[in-house]
N, C-alpha and C positions, 0 to 999 in steps of 0.2 A: 546154904540150904542143906540140912542134913537129911539122912535117909528117911526118917519118920515123917518130916515135913513133906518130902517128895511124894511118898506114898499117899499122904493126906491130901496134897494138891491134886493128884490124879484122881482120887475118889470124888473131890469136889468138882473137878472138870467133868467127870462122868455124870454127876448129878446135874450139873448145868446143861450138858447135852441132853439128858432125859427131859428137862423142863423145856428146852427149845423144841424138842420133838413133840412134846404134848401140846405146845402151843401151835405148831404147825398142823396137827391133825384137824382141829375144827376149821382152820383157815382153808385147808385143801378141800374139805367136804363142802364148805360154803362156796368155794370157787367152782366146784362141779355143778352146784345148783345154779349159780350165776351164768355159767356157760350154757346150761340147758335153757335158761330163760333167754339168753342172747341169741341162740340159734333159732329160736322160734320167733324172734322179732323181725320187724320190717327192715331194720338196719342191716341185718345179716343178709337179707335178700338183696338189699342195695349193693352191698359189698360183692356179693356173688355175681352180680351182673355188671361189675365195673369193667368199662372198656378203656384200656390204655392204648394210645395212638394206633399201633399196628396189630395189636393182639388182644384177646380177651383174657382176663384174669378171673378164673373160677376156682377159689380155693375149696378143697374138700371139707366136709363137715368135721372129720376127724381131727383136722389141724387145730380146731379150737380147743380140744382136750389136751393139748400138749402141755400147757402150763400147770393145770391141776395134777396131771400125771407126774410131772417133775416134782411138784410140791409134795405129793404123797410119797414118792420114793425118797425124797430127802427127809421127810419126817421119820420114816423107817430106819434110815441110815443113822440119824441122830439118836433114835431110841436104842437101836442095837449097839452102837458104839458106847453110848452112855452106860448101858447095862455092863458091857465088857470092862469098862474102866472102873466103874463103881464096885464091881465085884472082884476086881483085880485078876481077871482072866488073862492068859498069856496073849491071846489074839486081840485083846482089847486095845493094847497100845498101838499095834500095827493098824488096826481098822480105824482108830480114832483120828488118824491123819486125814482121812477123807472129809469128815465134817469141819475139822480145823481148817482145811484148805478152802472149803465152801464158805466158811465165815470170813475169809480174807476179802472176798468181793463185797461185803456188806460195810461200806465205808461210812463213817469213821470208827465207830465203836466195834463193829465186827472185825475190822482189820487188826485193831489193837488186841482184842480178845483172841482172835485166830492166831496172831503172831505169838502171843504169850503161851497159848495152848501147845503150839508146835514146839516152842522151846522147852516147855515143861515135859512134853511126851518124849522128846529126844535127850533130855538131860540125863547124863550118866553120873552117879555120885562117885566122888573120888575115893581112894582107899582109906584115907584118914577118916572120912566121914562114915564109912562102913564100920571101921574099928570103933569109933566114938559112939556110934548108935548101938553096937553090940555091948559096949561097956555100960551104956545107960540102961539097958534092958535087964 
């Protein structure tokens, strides 16, 4: 992989991160609406009054908003890192490690994609490739 291909791969990865972030935004918004409906339901009241052998389990209302909050934060992480990679900012490569590691937990496609992204972000072109790319320009 020469230097021009490497820069192009990083821009493509940045655009993929932006698309993933844009997909996560409506999902997190709809999850907030779902949690609002769930908290007002009778099932939530049954869960709140759950008695386990020797003690009572009473989860607070705020715990239900944990998942949508994490989804919203991850969508912003994907969008910001995608912007940094696609515009070739210096901080983009450092910050892009976070969503790439997050993708590793999405087995099987996310694991392969995240592994490739980590490899592409950490790839350092050899001196011969830099010289060859300068000659081509």
